[in-house]
Each structure stands twice: as C-alpha cells, then as structure tokens.
PDB file with SEQRES, HELIX, SHEET and CRYST1 records, atoms N, CA, C and O in Angstrom:
SEQRES   1 A   61  MET SER ASN ASP GLU LYS ILE GLU LYS ASP THR TYR LEU          
SEQRES   2 A   61  ALA ILE GLY THR GLY THR GLY ILE SER LEU GLY VAL VAL          
SEQRES   3 A   61  LEU GLY LEU THR VAL LEU ASP ASP LEU ALA ILE GLY VAL          
SEQRES   4 A   61  GLY ALA GLY LEU SER ILE GLY VAL SER ILE GLY MET LEU          
SEQRES   5 A   61  ILE ASP SER ASN LYS ASN LYS GLU GLU                          
HELIX    1 AA1 ASN A    3  LEU A   27  1                                  25    
HELIX    2 AA2 GLY A   28  LEU A   32  3                                   5    
HELIX    3 AA3 LEU A   35  GLU A   60  1                                  26    
CRYST1    1.000    1.000    1.000  90.00  90.00  90.00 P 1           1          
ATOM      1  N   MET A   1       6.326 160.394 166.219  1.00  0.00           N  
ATOM      2  CA  MET A   1       6.888 159.365 165.332  1.00  0.00           C  
ATOM      3  C   MET A   1       8.325 159.142 165.734  1.00  0.00           C  
ATOM      4  O   MET A   1       9.125 160.078 165.749  1.00  0.00           O  
ATOM      5  N   SER A   2       8.647 157.941 166.050  1.00  0.00           N  
ATOM      6  CA  SER A   2      10.033 157.598 166.412  1.00  0.00           C  
ATOM      7  C   SER A   2      10.853 157.309 165.188  1.00  0.00           C  
ATOM      8  O   SER A   2      10.301 157.191 164.093  1.00  0.00           O  
ATOM      9  N   ASN A   3      12.213 157.186 165.343  1.00  0.00           N  
ATOM     10  CA  ASN A   3      13.069 156.974 164.238  1.00  0.00           C  
ATOM     11  C   ASN A   3      12.836 155.576 163.673  1.00  0.00           C  
ATOM     12  O   ASN A   3      12.999 155.375 162.470  1.00  0.00           O  
ATOM     13  N   ASP A   4      12.460 154.608 164.500  1.00  0.00           N  
ATOM     14  CA  ASP A   4      12.197 153.259 163.924  1.00  0.00           C  
ATOM     15  C   ASP A   4      11.026 153.214 163.005  1.00  0.00           C  
ATOM     16  O   ASP A   4      11.075 152.454 162.038  1.00  0.00           O  
ATOM     17  N   GLU A   5       9.966 153.966 163.218  1.00  0.00           N  
ATOM     18  CA  GLU A   5       8.812 154.006 162.351  1.00  0.00           C  
ATOM     19  C   GLU A   5       9.241 154.681 161.028  1.00  0.00           C  
ATOM     20  O   GLU A   5       8.833 154.232 159.957  1.00  0.00           O  
ATOM     21  N   LYS A   6      10.031 155.719 161.087  1.00  0.00           N  
ATOM     22  CA  LYS A   6      10.430 156.432 159.880  1.00  0.00           C  
ATOM     23  C   LYS A   6      11.319 155.546 159.033  1.00  0.00           C  
ATOM     24  O   LYS A   6      11.190 155.526 157.809  1.00  0.00           O  
ATOM     25  N   ILE A   7      12.244 154.796 159.684  1.00  0.00           N  
ATOM     26  CA  ILE A   7      13.043 153.882 158.858  1.00  0.00           C  
ATOM     27  C   ILE A   7      12.240 152.817 158.197  1.00  0.00           C  
ATOM     28  O   ILE A   7      12.550 152.432 157.070  1.00  0.00           O  
ATOM     29  N   GLU A   8      11.234 152.327 158.836  1.00  0.00           N  
ATOM     30  CA  GLU A   8      10.445 151.310 158.258  1.00  0.00           C  
ATOM     31  C   GLU A   8       9.686 151.745 157.057  1.00  0.00           C  
ATOM     32  O   GLU A   8       9.513 150.985 156.104  1.00  0.00           O  
ATOM     33  N   LYS A   9       9.205 153.033 157.097  1.00  0.00           N  
ATOM     34  CA  LYS A   9       8.466 153.665 156.002  1.00  0.00           C  
ATOM     35  C   LYS A   9       9.425 153.866 154.771  1.00  0.00           C  
ATOM     36  O   LYS A   9       9.013 153.703 153.622  1.00  0.00           O  
ATOM     37  N   ASP A  10      10.658 154.209 155.040  1.00  0.00           N  
ATOM     38  CA  ASP A  10      11.588 154.455 153.987  1.00  0.00           C  
ATOM     39  C   ASP A  10      12.096 153.241 153.350  1.00  0.00           C  
ATOM     40  O   ASP A  10      12.633 153.307 152.244  1.00  0.00           O  
ATOM     41  N   THR A  11      11.955 152.097 154.000  1.00  0.00           N  
ATOM     42  CA  THR A  11      12.621 150.876 153.515  1.00  0.00           C  
ATOM     43  C   THR A  11      12.081 150.422 152.186  1.00  0.00           C  
ATOM     44  O   THR A  11      12.852 149.929 151.363  1.00  0.00           O  
ATOM     45  N   TYR A  12      10.838 150.557 151.940  1.00  0.00           N  
ATOM     46  CA  TYR A  12      10.210 150.035 150.693  1.00  0.00           C  
ATOM     47  C   TYR A  12      10.643 150.836 149.533  1.00  0.00           C  
ATOM     48  O   TYR A  12      10.804 150.278 148.447  1.00  0.00           O  
ATOM     49  N   LEU A  13      10.849 152.132 149.682  1.00  0.00           N  
ATOM     50  CA  LEU A  13      11.429 152.914 148.564  1.00  0.00           C  
ATOM     51  C   LEU A  13      12.864 152.470 148.287  1.00  0.00           C  
ATOM     52  O   LEU A  13      13.264 152.378 147.126  1.00  0.00           O  
ATOM     53  N   ALA A  14      13.624 152.201 149.304  1.00  0.00           N  
ATOM     54  CA  ALA A  14      14.970 151.775 149.100  1.00  0.00           C  
ATOM     55  C   ALA A  14      15.030 150.395 148.473  1.00  0.00           C  
ATOM     56  O   ALA A  14      15.883 150.145 147.622  1.00  0.00           O  
ATOM     57  N   ILE A  15      14.176 149.525 148.859  1.00  0.00           N  
ATOM     58  CA  ILE A  15      14.092 148.216 148.303  1.00  0.00           C  
ATOM     59  C   ILE A  15      13.661 148.318 146.804  1.00  0.00           C  
ATOM     60  O   ILE A  15      14.245 147.640 145.958  1.00  0.00           O  
ATOM     61  N   GLY A  16      12.701 149.114 146.494  1.00  0.00           N  
ATOM     62  CA  GLY A  16      12.204 149.285 145.114  1.00  0.00           C  
ATOM     63  C   GLY A  16      13.332 149.881 144.209  1.00  0.00           C  
ATOM     64  O   GLY A  16      13.511 149.469 143.063  1.00  0.00           O  
ATOM     65  N   THR A  17      14.083 150.872 144.778  1.00  0.00           N  
ATOM     66  CA  THR A  17      15.154 151.493 144.018  1.00  0.00           C  
ATOM     67  C   THR A  17      16.282 150.507 143.754  1.00  0.00           C  
ATOM     68  O   THR A  17      16.786 150.435 142.633  1.00  0.00           O  
ATOM     69  N   GLY A  18      16.679 149.760 144.751  1.00  0.00           N  
ATOM     70  CA  GLY A  18      17.729 148.778 144.530  1.00  0.00           C  
ATOM     71  C   GLY A  18      17.385 147.658 143.551  1.00  0.00           C  
ATOM     72  O   GLY A  18      18.172 147.254 142.694  1.00  0.00           O  
ATOM     73  N   THR A  19      16.193 147.201 143.735  1.00  0.00           N  
ATOM     74  CA  THR A  19      15.698 146.136 142.842  1.00  0.00           C  
ATOM     75  C   THR A  19      15.562 146.636 141.433  1.00  0.00           C  
ATOM     76  O   THR A  19      15.952 145.948 140.489  1.00  0.00           O  
ATOM     77  N   GLY A  20      15.011 147.834 141.269  1.00  0.00           N  
ATOM     78  CA  GLY A  20      14.815 148.366 139.956  1.00  0.00           C  
ATOM     79  C   GLY A  20      16.074 148.640 139.190  1.00  0.00           C  
ATOM     80  O   GLY A  20      16.139 148.425 137.980  1.00  0.00           O  
ATOM     81  N   ILE A  21      17.126 149.140 139.926  1.00  0.00           N  
ATOM     82  CA  ILE A  21      18.377 149.405 139.286  1.00  0.00           C  
ATOM     83  C   ILE A  21      19.045 148.131 138.895  1.00  0.00           C  
ATOM     84  O   ILE A  21      19.642 148.036 137.822  1.00  0.00           O  
ATOM     85  N   SER A  22      18.952 147.117 139.778  1.00  0.00           N  
ATOM     86  CA  SER A  22      19.603 145.783 139.475  1.00  0.00           C  
ATOM     87  C   SER A  22      18.958 145.142 138.203  1.00  0.00           C  
ATOM     88  O   SER A  22      19.652 144.722 137.277  1.00  0.00           O  
ATOM     89  N   LEU A  23      17.655 145.092 138.208  1.00  0.00           N  
ATOM     90  CA  LEU A  23      16.954 144.547 137.053  1.00  0.00           C  
ATOM     91  C   LEU A  23      17.131 145.419 135.774  1.00  0.00           C  
ATOM     92  O   LEU A  23      17.183 144.901 134.658  1.00  0.00           O  
ATOM     93  N   GLY A  24      17.220 146.713 135.970  1.00  0.00           N  
ATOM     94  CA  GLY A  24      17.448 147.635 134.841  1.00  0.00           C  
ATOM     95  C   GLY A  24      18.844 147.393 134.183  1.00  0.00           C  
ATOM     96  O   GLY A  24      18.991 147.494 132.965  1.00  0.00           O  
ATOM     97  N   VAL A  25      19.814 147.085 134.993  1.00  0.00           N  
ATOM     98  CA  VAL A  25      21.128 146.823 134.464  1.00  0.00           C  
ATOM     99  C   VAL A  25      21.090 145.548 133.600  1.00  0.00           C  
ATOM    100  O   VAL A  25      21.622 145.527 132.490  1.00  0.00           O  
ATOM    101  N   VAL A  26      20.475 144.521 134.107  1.00  0.00           N  
ATOM    102  CA  VAL A  26      20.327 143.283 133.340  1.00  0.00           C  
ATOM    103  C   VAL A  26      19.563 143.449 132.044  1.00  0.00           C  
ATOM    104  O   VAL A  26      19.933 142.948 130.982  1.00  0.00           O  
ATOM    105  N   LEU A  27      18.417 144.224 132.205  1.00  0.00           N  
ATOM    106  CA  LEU A  27      17.667 144.460 130.982  1.00  0.00           C  
ATOM    107  C   LEU A  27      18.409 145.341 129.934  1.00  0.00           C  
ATOM    108  O   LEU A  27      18.311 145.130 128.725  1.00  0.00           O  
ATOM    109  N   GLY A  28      19.112 146.282 130.442  1.00  0.00           N  
ATOM    110  CA  GLY A  28      19.829 147.251 129.562  1.00  0.00           C  
ATOM    111  C   GLY A  28      20.949 146.544 128.817  1.00  0.00           C  
ATOM    112  O   GLY A  28      21.142 146.762 127.621  1.00  0.00           O  
ATOM    113  N   LEU A  29      21.700 145.683 129.536  1.00  0.00           N  
ATOM    114  CA  LEU A  29      22.736 145.029 128.906  1.00  0.00           C  
ATOM    115  C   LEU A  29      22.380 143.880 128.006  1.00  0.00           C  
ATOM    116  O   LEU A  29      23.074 143.640 127.018  1.00  0.00           O  
ATOM    117  N   THR A  30      21.322 143.161 128.311  1.00  0.00           N  
ATOM    118  CA  THR A  30      20.979 142.051 127.496  1.00  0.00           C  
ATOM    119  C   THR A  30      20.022 142.362 126.418  1.00  0.00           C  
ATOM    120  O   THR A  30      20.178 141.808 125.330  1.00  0.00           O  
ATOM    121  N   VAL A  31      19.045 143.192 126.600  1.00  0.00           N  
ATOM    122  CA  VAL A  31      17.956 143.409 125.610  1.00  0.00           C  
ATOM    123  C   VAL A  31      18.309 144.661 124.828  1.00  0.00           C  
ATOM    124  O   VAL A  31      18.298 144.652 123.598  1.00  0.00           O  
ATOM    125  N   LEU A  32      18.622 145.743 125.539  1.00  0.00           N  
ATOM    126  CA  LEU A  32      18.746 147.085 124.862  1.00  0.00           C  
ATOM    127  C   LEU A  32      20.178 147.405 124.360  1.00  0.00           C  
ATOM    128  O   LEU A  32      20.381 148.267 123.505  1.00  0.00           O  
ATOM    129  N   ASP A  33      21.133 146.690 124.915  1.00  0.00           N  
ATOM    130  CA  ASP A  33      22.557 147.003 124.649  1.00  0.00           C  
ATOM    131  C   ASP A  33      22.950 148.407 125.027  1.00  0.00           C  
ATOM    132  O   ASP A  33      23.880 148.966 124.445  1.00  0.00           O  
ATOM    133  N   ASP A  34      22.275 148.979 125.971  1.00  0.00           N  
ATOM    134  CA  ASP A  34      22.509 150.332 126.490  1.00  0.00           C  
ATOM    135  C   ASP A  34      22.271 150.376 127.965  1.00  0.00           C  
ATOM    136  O   ASP A  34      21.133 150.281 128.425  1.00  0.00           O  
ATOM    137  N   LEU A  35      23.301 150.514 128.685  1.00  0.00           N  
ATOM    138  CA  LEU A  35      23.197 150.439 130.160  1.00  0.00           C  
ATOM    139  C   LEU A  35      22.384 151.631 130.710  1.00  0.00           C  
ATOM    140  O   LEU A  35      21.557 151.429 131.599  1.00  0.00           O  
ATOM    141  N   ALA A  36      22.586 152.828 130.225  1.00  0.00           N  
ATOM    142  CA  ALA A  36      21.928 153.979 130.787  1.00  0.00           C  
ATOM    143  C   ALA A  36      20.358 153.889 130.607  1.00  0.00           C  
ATOM    144  O   ALA A  36      19.613 154.243 131.521  1.00  0.00           O  
ATOM    145  N   ILE A  37      19.914 153.441 129.493  1.00  0.00           N  
ATOM    146  CA  ILE A  37      18.467 153.298 129.328  1.00  0.00           C  
ATOM    147  C   ILE A  37      17.836 152.328 130.239  1.00  0.00           C  
ATOM    148  O   ILE A  37      16.761 152.557 130.793  1.00  0.00           O  
ATOM    149  N   GLY A  38      18.543 151.193 130.397  1.00  0.00           N  
ATOM    150  CA  GLY A  38      18.062 150.149 131.263  1.00  0.00           C  
ATOM    151  C   GLY A  38      18.068 150.539 132.700  1.00  0.00           C  
ATOM    152  O   GLY A  38      17.126 150.213 133.423  1.00  0.00           O  
ATOM    153  N   VAL A  39      19.084 151.225 133.153  1.00  0.00           N  
ATOM    154  CA  VAL A  39      19.072 151.698 134.542  1.00  0.00           C  
ATOM    155  C   VAL A  39      18.004 152.740 134.768  1.00  0.00           C  
ATOM    156  O   VAL A  39      17.327 152.731 135.797  1.00  0.00           O  
ATOM    157  N   GLY A  40      17.847 153.636 133.814  1.00  0.00           N  
ATOM    158  CA  GLY A  40      16.746 154.648 133.930  1.00  0.00           C  
ATOM    159  C   GLY A  40      15.381 154.010 133.998  1.00  0.00           C  
ATOM    160  O   GLY A  40      14.578 154.358 134.863  1.00  0.00           O  
ATOM    161  N   ALA A  41      15.109 153.105 133.124  1.00  0.00           N  
ATOM    162  CA  ALA A  41      13.798 152.401 133.160  1.00  0.00           C  
ATOM    163  C   ALA A  41      13.616 151.622 134.403  1.00  0.00           C  
ATOM    164  O   ALA A  41      12.534 151.670 134.988  1.00  0.00           O  
ATOM    165  N   GLY A  42      14.644 150.873 134.871  1.00  0.00           N  
ATOM    166  CA  GLY A  42      14.512 150.110 136.101  1.00  0.00           C  
ATOM    167  C   GLY A  42      14.347 150.993 137.320  1.00  0.00           C  
ATOM    168  O   GLY A  42      13.570 150.675 138.220  1.00  0.00           O  
ATOM    169  N   LEU A  43      15.095 152.136 137.358  1.00  0.00           N  
ATOM    170  CA  LEU A  43      14.969 153.003 138.481  1.00  0.00           C  
ATOM    171  C   LEU A  43      13.553 153.606 138.550  1.00  0.00           C  
ATOM    172  O   LEU A  43      12.985 153.707 139.638  1.00  0.00           O  
ATOM    173  N   SER A  44      12.971 154.012 137.389  1.00  0.00           N  
ATOM    174  CA  SER A  44      11.644 154.589 137.411  1.00  0.00           C  
ATOM    175  C   SER A  44      10.584 153.544 137.876  1.00  0.00           C  
ATOM    176  O   SER A  44       9.657 153.863 138.621  1.00  0.00           O  
ATOM    177  N   ILE A  45      10.753 152.381 137.438  1.00  0.00           N  
ATOM    178  CA  ILE A  45       9.805 151.318 137.832  1.00  0.00           C  
ATOM    179  C   ILE A  45       9.941 150.952 139.287  1.00  0.00           C  
ATOM    180  O   ILE A  45       8.957 150.769 140.003  1.00  0.00           O  
ATOM    181  N   GLY A  46      11.224 150.845 139.718  1.00  0.00           N  
ATOM    182  CA  GLY A  46      11.392 150.556 141.154  1.00  0.00           C  
ATOM    183  C   GLY A  46      10.973 151.595 142.126  1.00  0.00           C  
ATOM    184  O   GLY A  46      10.482 151.270 143.207  1.00  0.00           O  
ATOM    185  N   VAL A  47      11.155 152.884 141.770  1.00  0.00           N  
ATOM    186  CA  VAL A  47      10.627 153.960 142.666  1.00  0.00           C  
ATOM    187  C   VAL A  47       9.165 153.975 142.598  1.00  0.00           C  
ATOM    188  O   VAL A  47       8.550 154.288 143.618  1.00  0.00           O  
ATOM    189  N   SER A  48       8.502 153.665 141.485  1.00  0.00           N  
ATOM    190  CA  SER A  48       7.080 153.673 141.414  1.00  0.00           C  
ATOM    191  C   SER A  48       6.568 152.588 142.293  1.00  0.00           C  
ATOM    192  O   SER A  48       5.629 152.849 143.045  1.00  0.00           O  
ATOM    193  N   ILE A  49       7.107 151.360 142.274  1.00  0.00           N  
ATOM    194  CA  ILE A  49       6.666 150.267 143.047  1.00  0.00           C  
ATOM    195  C   ILE A  49       6.902 150.528 144.551  1.00  0.00           C  
ATOM    196  O   ILE A  49       6.031 150.251 145.375  1.00  0.00           O  
ATOM    197  N   GLY A  50       8.081 151.061 144.895  1.00  0.00           N  
ATOM    198  CA  GLY A  50       8.348 151.427 146.248  1.00  0.00           C  
ATOM    199  C   GLY A  50       7.364 152.398 146.863  1.00  0.00           C  
ATOM    200  O   GLY A  50       6.837 152.195 147.956  1.00  0.00           O  
ATOM    201  N   MET A  51       7.142 153.454 146.116  1.00  0.00           N  
ATOM    202  CA  MET A  51       6.152 154.454 146.571  1.00  0.00           C  
ATOM    203  C   MET A  51       4.762 153.927 146.637  1.00  0.00           C  
ATOM    204  O   MET A  51       3.999 154.343 147.509  1.00  0.00           O  
ATOM    205  N   LEU A  52       4.380 153.018 145.747  1.00  0.00           N  
ATOM    206  CA  LEU A  52       3.062 152.410 145.808  1.00  0.00           C  
ATOM    207  C   LEU A  52       2.940 151.589 147.126  1.00  0.00           C  
ATOM    208  O   LEU A  52       1.888 151.642 147.763  1.00  0.00           O  
ATOM    209  N   ILE A  53       3.922 150.881 147.526  1.00  0.00           N  
ATOM    210  CA  ILE A  53       3.863 150.007 148.699  1.00  0.00           C  
ATOM    211  C   ILE A  53       3.837 150.982 149.897  1.00  0.00           C  
ATOM    212  O   ILE A  53       3.051 150.789 150.825  1.00  0.00           O  
ATOM    213  N   ASP A  54       4.703 152.042 149.883  1.00  0.00           N  
ATOM    214  CA  ASP A  54       4.671 153.016 151.003  1.00  0.00           C  
ATOM    215  C   ASP A  54       3.298 153.600 151.172  1.00  0.00           C  
ATOM    216  O   ASP A  54       2.786 153.654 152.290  1.00  0.00           O  
ATOM    217  N   SER A  55       2.689 154.035 150.104  1.00  0.00           N  
ATOM    218  CA  SER A  55       1.344 154.735 150.184  1.00  0.00           C  
ATOM    219  C   SER A  55       0.331 153.737 150.782  1.00  0.00           C  
ATOM    220  O   SER A  55      -0.472 154.127 151.629  1.00  0.00           O  
ATOM    221  N   ASN A  56       0.351 152.464 150.362  1.00  0.00           N  
ATOM    222  CA  ASN A  56      -0.559 151.506 150.855  1.00  0.00           C  
ATOM    223  C   ASN A  56      -0.359 151.192 152.331  1.00  0.00           C  
ATOM    224  O   ASN A  56      -1.334 150.958 153.046  1.00  0.00           O  
ATOM    225  N   LYS A  57       0.865 151.182 152.795  1.00  0.00           N  
ATOM    226  CA  LYS A  57       1.178 150.998 154.207  1.00  0.00           C  
ATOM    227  C   LYS A  57       0.671 152.172 154.999  1.00  0.00           C  
ATOM    228  O   LYS A  57       0.138 151.959 156.088  1.00  0.00           O  
ATOM    229  N   ASN A  58       0.801 153.416 154.525  1.00  0.00           N  
ATOM    230  CA  ASN A  58       0.356 154.604 155.185  1.00  0.00           C  
ATOM    231  C   ASN A  58      -1.204 154.597 155.329  1.00  0.00           C  
ATOM    232  O   ASN A  58      -1.761 155.093 156.308  1.00  0.00           O  
ATOM    233  N   LYS A  59      -1.834 154.041 154.355  1.00  0.00           N  
ATOM    234  CA  LYS A  59      -3.329 154.018 154.450  1.00  0.00           C  
ATOM    235  C   LYS A  59      -3.832 153.045 155.516  1.00  0.00           C  
ATOM    236  O   LYS A  59      -4.859 153.261 156.161  1.00  0.00           O  
ATOM    237  N   GLU A  60      -3.087 151.998 155.668  1.00  0.00           N  
ATOM    238  CA  GLU A  60      -3.502 151.047 156.732  1.00  0.00           C  
ATOM    239  C   GLU A  60      -3.289 151.545 158.129  1.00  0.00           C  
ATOM    240  O   GLU A  60      -3.969 151.089 159.048  1.00  0.00           O  
ATOM    241  N   GLU A  61      -2.367 152.469 158.332  1.00  0.00           N  
ATOM    242  CA  GLU A  61      -2.109 152.966 159.674  1.00  0.00           C  
ATOM    243  C   GLU A  61      -3.068 153.969 160.201  1.00  0.00           C  
ATOM    244  O   GLU A  61      -2.915 154.436 161.330  1.00  0.00           O  
TER     245      GLU A  61                                                      
END                                                                             
C-alpha cells in the first residue's frame, strides 16, 4: 500500500468530521443555543458518515 492510497482512504473520515462539526456549530447555535452539544452531535454524525463511506470503499476494492 502506497502513501497515496492511504491518504485517499483517510479523506472521507476527514470530510465527514469537518462537515459534521460545521453543521453542528450551526445547529447548536441556532436550535439548541448550546455550542458544545451541537458540535458533539455534528461530530458523531460526521464521523459515522465518514466511516460508513470508508467501509463501503474498502469492500469494493
């Protein structure tokens, strides 16, 4: 496994984490009025989605 393949596999987790935190901040500040709860919820959803995409990509290979 080369470094390029490893970077590609880790990319979806990073995208999910970044997107989840961003949406969690918006959700936390607008709906819940608590930044920490929104970031925590967004992070958990983002990591879950990123890992789901990574596992599906690994099955195809």
